[in-house]
ROSE-4610 file (N, C-alpha, C; in Angstrom, 1 decimal, always signed):
// ROSE-4610
residu = [M/M/M/T/T/T/E/E/E/S/S/S/N/N/N/D/D/D/G/G/G/H/H/H/T/T/T/I/I/I/H/H/H/H/H/H/H/H/H/H/H/H/E/E/E/A/A/A/I/I/I/A/A/A/K/K/K/R/R/R/L/L/L/K/K/K/R/R/R/A/A/A/E/E/E/G/G/G/H/H/H/L/L/L/R/R/R/S/S/S/V/V/V/V/V/V/Q/Q/Q/M/M/M/I/I/I/E/E/E/N/N/N/G/G/G/R/R/R/D/D/D/C/C/C/V/V/V/D/D/D/I/I/I/A/A/A/Q/Q/Q/Q/Q/Q/L/L/L/S/S/S/A/A/A/V/V/V/E/E/E/K/K/K/A/A/A/I/I/I/T/T/T/Q/Q/Q/A/A/A/K/K/K/K/K/K/T/T/T/L/L/L/I/I/I/Q/Q/Q/D/D/D/H/H/H/L/L/L/D/D/D/H/H/H/C/C/C/L/L/L/E/E/E/D/D/D/V/V/V/V/V/V/G/G/G/S/S/S/L/L/L/S/S/S/R/R/R/K/K/K/E/E/E/R/R/R/K/K/K/S/S/S/I/I/I/D/D/D/E/E/E/F/F/F/K/K/K/T/T/T/I/I/I/T/T/T/K/K/K/Y/Y/Y/L/L/L]
num = [1/1/1/2/2/2/3/3/3/4/4/4/5/5/5/6/6/6/7/7/7/8/8/8/9/9/9/10/10/10/11/11/11/12/12/12/13/13/13/14/14/14/15/15/15/16/16/16/17/17/17/18/18/18/19/19/19/20/20/20/21/21/21/22/22/22/23/23/23/24/24/24/25/25/25/26/26/26/27/27/27/28/28/28/29/29/29/30/30/30/31/31/31/32/32/32/33/33/33/34/34/34/35/35/35/36/36/36/37/37/37/38/38/38/39/39/39/40/40/40/41/41/41/42/42/42/43/43/43/44/44/44/45/45/45/46/46/46/47/47/47/48/48/48/49/49/49/50/50/50/51/51/51/52/52/52/53/53/53/54/54/54/55/55/55/56/56/56/57/57/57/58/58/58/59/59/59/60/60/60/61/61/61/62/62/62/63/63/63/64/64/64/65/65/65/66/66/66/67/67/67/68/68/68/69/69/69/70/70/70/71/71/71/72/72/72/73/73/73/74/74/74/75/75/75/76/76/76/77/77/77/78/78/78/79/79/79/80/80/80/81/81/81/82/82/82/83/83/83/84/84/84/85/85/85/86/86/86/87/87/87/88/88/88/89/89/89/90/90/90/91/91/91/92/92/92/93/93/93/94/94/94/95/95/95/96/96/96]
x = [-30.3/-30.8/-30.4/-31.3/-31.1/-31.5/-31.2/-31.5/-32.6/-33.5/-34.6/-34.1/-35.0/-34.7/-34.3/-34.9/-34.6/-33.5/-32.8/-31.6/-31.9/-33.1/-33.4/-33.2/-32.8/-32.5/-33.8/-33.9/-35.0/-34.5/-35.1/-34.6/-35.2/-34.6/-35.1/-36.6/-37.1/-38.5/-39.5/-39.1/-40.0/-41.1/-40.8/-41.8/-42.9/-42.4/-43.3/-44.2/-43.6/-44.3/-45.4/-45.1/-46.1/-47.2/-46.9/-48.0/-48.9/-48.3/-49.0/-50.0/-49.4/-50.2/-51.4/-51.1/-52.2/-53.3/-52.9/-54.0/-54.7/-54.0/-54.7/-55.6/-55.2/-56.0/-57.3/-57.2/-58.4/-59.3/-58.7/-59.4/-60.1/-59.5/-60.1/-61.3/-61.2/-62.3/-63.5/-63.3/-64.4/-65.0/-64.2/-64.7/-65.6/-65.2/-66.0/-67.4/-67.4/-68.6/-69.4/-68.8/-69.5/-70.2/-69.6/-70.2/-71.4/-71.2/-72.2/-73.4/-73.1/-74.2/-74.9/-74.4/-75.0/-74.7/-73.5/-73.1/-72.9/-72.9/-72.8/-71.5/-71.5/-70.4/-69.2/-69.6/-68.5/-67.8/-68.5/-67.8/-66.9/-67.4/-66.6/-65.4/-65.5/-64.4/-63.3/-63.8/-62.9/-62.1/-62.7/-62.1/-61.1/-61.6/-60.7/-59.4/-59.6/-58.4/-57.4/-58.0/-57.1/-56.4/-57.0/-56.4/-55.3/-55.6/-54.6/-53.4/-53.6/-52.4/-51.6/-52.2/-51.5/-50.6/-51.2/-50.4/-49.3/-49.6/-48.6/-47.4/-47.7/-46.7/-45.9/-46.5/-45.8/-44.8/-45.3/-44.4/-43.2/-43.5/-42.4/-41.3/-41.8/-40.9/-40.1/-40.7/-40.0/-38.9/-39.2/-38.3/-37.1/-37.5/-36.4/-35.5/-36.1/-35.3/-34.3/-34.8/-34.0/-32.9/-33.2/-32.1/-31.1/-31.6/-30.7/-29.8/-30.2/-29.3/-28.7/-29.4/-28.9/-28.0/-28.5/-27.7/-26.5/-26.6/-25.5/-24.4/-24.8/-23.8/-22.9/-23.5/-22.8/-21.9/-22.4/-21.7/-20.9/-21.0/-20.4/-18.9/-18.2/-16.8/-16.3/-17.3/-16.9/-16.5/-15.7/-15.3/-16.5/-16.4/-17.5/-17.9/-17.0/-17.3/-18.0/-17.6/-18.2/-19.6/-19.9/-21.2/-22.2/-21.8/-22.7/-24.0/-23.9/-25.1/-26.0/-25.4/-26.2/-26.9/-26.2/-26.8/-27.9/-27.8/-28.8/-30.0/-29.8/-30.8/-31.6/-30.9/-31.6/-32.4/-31.9/-32.7/-33.9/-33.8/-34.9/-36.0/-35.7/-36.7/-37.7/-37.3/-38.2/-39.4/-39.3/-40.4/-41.3/-41.1/-42.0/-43.3]
y = [-5.8/-6.4/-7.9/-8.7/-10.1/-10.6/-11.8/-12.3/-13.4/-13.3/-14.3/-15.6/-16.5/-17.8/-17.8/-16.8/-16.7/-15.7/-15.3/-14.4/-12.9/-12.5/-11.1/-10.5/-9.3/-8.7/-8.2/-8.5/-8.1/-6.9/-5.7/-4.5/-4.2/-3.3/-2.8/-2.5/-1.8/-1.4/-2.4/-3.5/-4.4/-4.8/-5.1/-5.6/-4.4/-3.2/-2.1/-1.9/-2.0/-1.9/-3.0/-4.2/-5.3/-5.0/-4.5/-4.1/-3.0/-2.0/-0.9/-1.4/-2.3/-2.9/-3.8/-4.5/-5.3/-4.5/-3.3/-2.4/-1.8/-1.5/-0.9/-2.0/-3.2/-4.3/-4.5/-4.4/-4.4/-3.2/-2.1/-0.9/-0.9/-1.5/-1.6/-2.6/-3.7/-4.6/-3.8/-2.9/-2.2/-1.2/-0.7/+0.2/-0.6/-1.8/-2.7/-2.9/-3.1/-3.3/-2.0/-0.9/+0.4/+0.5/+0.1/+0.2/-0.8/-2.0/-3.0/-2.6/-1.9/-1.4/-0.1/+0.4/+1.6/+2.9/+2.9/+4.1/+5.3/+6.5/+7.7/+7.8/+8.2/+8.3/+9.1/+10.2/+11.1/+10.3/+9.6/+8.8/+7.7/+7.1/+6.0/+6.6/+7.8/+8.4/+8.8/+9.3/+9.7/+8.5/+7.4/+6.2/+5.6/+5.7/+5.2/+6.1/+7.3/+8.2/+7.8/+7.5/+7.0/+5.7/+4.8/+3.6/+3.9/+4.7/+5.1/+5.7/+6.6/+7.3/+6.2/+5.3/+4.3/+3.4/+3.1/+2.3/+3.1/+4.3/+5.2/+5.4/+5.6/+5.8/+4.5/+3.3/+2.1/+1.9/+2.3/+2.3/+3.2/+4.4/+5.4/+4.9/+4.3/+3.8/+2.6/+1.8/+0.7/+1.2/+2.1/+2.7/+3.4/+4.2/+4.9/+3.9/+2.9/+1.9/+1.2/+0.9/+0.3/+1.2/+2.4/+3.4/+3.6/+3.7/+4.0/+2.8/+1.6/+0.4/-0.2/-0.6/-1.3/-0.4/+0.8/+1.8/+2.2/+2.3/+2.7/+1.7/+0.4/-0.7/-0.6/-0.1/+0.0/+1.3/+2.4/+3.7/+4.1/+3.3/+3.6/+3.9/+3.2/+3.4/+4.6/+5.3/+6.4/+7.6/+8.5/+9.7/+10.6/+11.6/+12.5/+13.2/+13.6/+14.3/+13.4/+12.1/+11.1/+10.8/+10.9/+10.5/+11.6/+12.8/+13.9/+13.7/+13.2/+13.0/+11.9/+10.9/+9.8/+10.3/+11.1/+11.7/+12.6/+13.4/+14.3/+13.5/+12.4/+11.5/+10.9/+10.4/+9.9/+10.9/+12.2/+13.2/+13.6/+13.7/+14.2/+13.1/+11.9/+10.8/+10.9/+11.6/+11.8/+12.6/+13.4/+14.2/+13.6/+12.4/+11.7/+11.4]
z = [+15.7/+14.5/+14.6/+14.1/+14.0/+12.6/+12.3/+11.0/+11.1/+10.1/+10.1/+9.4/+9.4/+8.8/+7.3/+6.6/+5.2/+4.9/+5.9/+5.7/+5.7/+5.8/+5.9/+7.3/+7.3/+8.6/+9.3/+10.6/+11.4/+12.2/+11.9/+12.5/+13.9/+14.5/+15.9/+15.9/+15.0/+15.0/+14.4/+13.9/+13.3/+14.2/+15.5/+16.4/+16.6/+16.8/+17.0/+15.7/+14.6/+13.3/+13.2/+13.6/+13.5/+14.5/+15.7/+16.6/+16.1/+15.5/+14.9/+13.8/+12.9/+11.8/+12.3/+13.4/+14.0/+14.6/+15.2/+15.7/+14.5/+13.4/+12.2/+11.6/+11.6/+11.1/+11.9/+13.2/+14.1/+13.8/+13.7/+13.4/+12.1/+11.1/+9.8/+9.8/+10.6/+10.8/+11.4/+12.3/+12.9/+11.9/+11.0/+9.9/+9.0/+8.7/+7.8/+8.5/+9.8/+10.6/+10.5/+10.6/+10.6/+9.2/+8.2/+6.8/+6.8/+7.2/+7.2/+8.1/+9.1/+10.0/+9.6/+8.4/+7.9/+8.6/+9.3/+10.0/+9.0/+9.6/+8.8/+8.1/+6.8/+6.0/+6.5/+7.2/+7.7/+8.8/+9.7/+10.7/+10.1/+9.1/+8.4/+7.8/+7.1/+6.4/+7.5/+8.6/+9.7/+10.2/+10.3/+10.8/+9.8/+8.5/+7.4/+7.3/+7.6/+7.6/+8.7/+9.9/+11.0/+10.6/+10.0/+9.6/+8.5/+7.6/+6.6/+7.2/+8.1/+8.8/+9.5/+10.2/+10.9/+10.0/+8.9/+7.9/+7.3/+7.0/+6.4/+7.4/+8.6/+9.7/+9.8/+9.7/+9.8/+8.6/+7.4/+6.3/+6.4/+6.9/+7.1/+8.1/+9.1/+10.2/+9.6/+8.8/+8.2/+7.3/+6.4/+5.4/+6.2/+7.2/+7.9/+8.6/+9.2/+9.9/+8.9/+7.8/+6.8/+6.4/+6.1/+5.7/+6.8/+8.0/+9.1/+9.4/+9.1/+9.4/+8.2/+7.2/+6.1/+5.2/+5.0/+4.2/+4.9/+6.2/+7.1/+7.0/+7.0/+6.9/+5.6/+4.5/+3.3/+3.2/+3.7/+3.6/+4.8/+5.9/+7.1/+7.0/+6.1/+6.0/+5.1/+4.5/+3.6/+4.5/+3.9/+4.6/+4.7/+5.6/+5.9/+4.6/+3.8/+2.5/+1.5/+1.5/+0.6/+1.0/+2.3/+2.8/+2.7/+2.4/+2.4/+1.7/+0.4/-0.3/+0.3/+0.8/+1.4/+2.7/+3.5/+4.7/+4.4/+3.3/+2.9/+2.4/+1.7/+1.2/+2.4/+3.4/+4.6/+5.3/+5.3/+6.0/+5.2/+3.9/+3.1/+3.1/+3.2/+3.1/+4.3/+5.4/+6.5/+6.2/+5.1/+4.7/+3.7/+3.4/+2.4/+3.1]
């Protein structure tokens, strides 16, 4: 982890998330072209679903990364018993 110019933490996965979002951005542009070219609605919907999944996965990765690092910095010094609820919270968020 490093710190950006504005004091925010840049996490381990941020670079991978940015790459994933850039691919989704290009994919979305091609979907717009499909619409403008009058492509079949089923094909368009399928491609939109793929873009949506890519963005959703990027969001999940960002949230998990934040929880795994920033939250851990705060609760790391707690005893195992005191951490139980936090650890369960981190686990259950993987299913969002």
